[in-house]
C-alpha angles and dihedrals in degrees: 000000000000126000096244100064090043088053090050095049089049090052093050090047090049091049095048091047090052094051092049093056097066127074102178112089095224092052091048091052093052092047092050089053098045090044095050093048092050094042095054094030096237128159094226138023134175139177126199128192109206126229125210093258108063095274139081128272090199132008124180128181136193125203093032118103121232089246090053093046091051092049092049091066132205122017114274122260127240096268142117113003095355090055092049089052093049097037102038096029094219137129125261121204108173132177091212119005091196089065095052111108091229092059110116101181131247140241122293093250093053116112117249115260133187124161110044140189121187136162138173118254104223134194101196107307094342124097107220100173148350119238119194142169133196138195108023111216098241142089108285120197114221108288099005129114117238091216114085139206085257089054091049092052091049093050088050091058092046090048092053092053089044089058088053093048092045093048094050091047090053092049088048093053092045089053091049090049089053090050089049090047094052092047091050088050090054092049094047090053094048086046091054092048095047099044090044090057092048092048091046089053091045090053093049092048094050092049091052090050091052093050088051101046097092102035099032115021096168091054089043088055090051092052092050088053088055088049088059092051095048090048090053093049091051092049087050093053093046090053092049092050090052091054091049090049097053105139107266090210090069091060094045103036110016129234101293096050093042091052093045092051094048095047090049087057093048092049091054092045099048134054089229117090108246117189136179134201124178117190128191097327117160125210107283131200110291094244090053092048092050091047092051092049094047093049090048087051094049095045093046087052090054096044096046097040102037116017100064090216129155099216131036116182123193120193130179114193135177114251114183107305091337140050144252124218118199127183116188129183134177095216138120094295125199145227106261091203092053093047089053091046091049090052091241110126103173086215093301094126090049089047093049093048090051092051095048093041088067098040096264136114134231126210128187126199119186145132133176111286094004101088125234137276120195116188128184123184125192124186098225129231 
């Protein structure tokens, strides 16, 4: 047996072992891309996991520096060659991707690519990703593709195992999410019990103080002091619980990915169309990210439960060193002043408190029949 096939087998084995060592989806994706680029000796490799709205839920690259990646801009959409791989589930091996009639160009900062090999990653009949490589490191006669039929076969084997690794990682993350959900449920139950007990004691002590005001003012004053102590203890327990219940997804995936995932779920669960776009937002201080997420959740709840609108659009954009969150619906709207007068706040007080608590500001624009726009801006770190 020649040395080359043994080297190829060793490389494939190394790639498969590397994929099997990771349980986090993001780590698996990075390993697949790096393994594919090394295995086929390509200059660039990328893997996209499609979402349901013409974009990508996740997109990882190898061979592109962080500086280049930031300069390229937003993630690609599902169009051109990428769309062909995802929709037709077929392999694409091209001598020059730029000359293909489906090619639709790329951003100015995008690296120049010529020969191209791409194929879908499938789990049964479902296409769960697209893996592609560009610029094979080898001599290429004019008009020919550096990637060979053998490369295509090798990448196909890698893609099959990548599908298994990616599916296993997703199952692991879902299992972990269930565990987290169970733990949160337990914490919520304990919180309910603890705070209920405190509030019960608070109520009894306040009643005792009221009964003593006329006949024993000194003792009533002592009871009122106890009311203040119990109220402070209840507040402390609530704050501690809020810290414990910080969304784990924020720590794992960041604000943009967490918002995108939650909004995809809401879009499937409601008749209204719910969309999200995140543009150029950098990582923010954890308190600001959590405040933005909580405000988005409250505003979405109001829009989907009360507005009767057909569309709810959420955007998160960079503004200076910070970010601005905007939730817009085309629903029935309301008069903010009338809501305040009626004592019904629709969570507006809570949202404003969250915004101001992290140095930000919240504005609400609405009128009967005109829909609602809620905007929250934070300054960043």
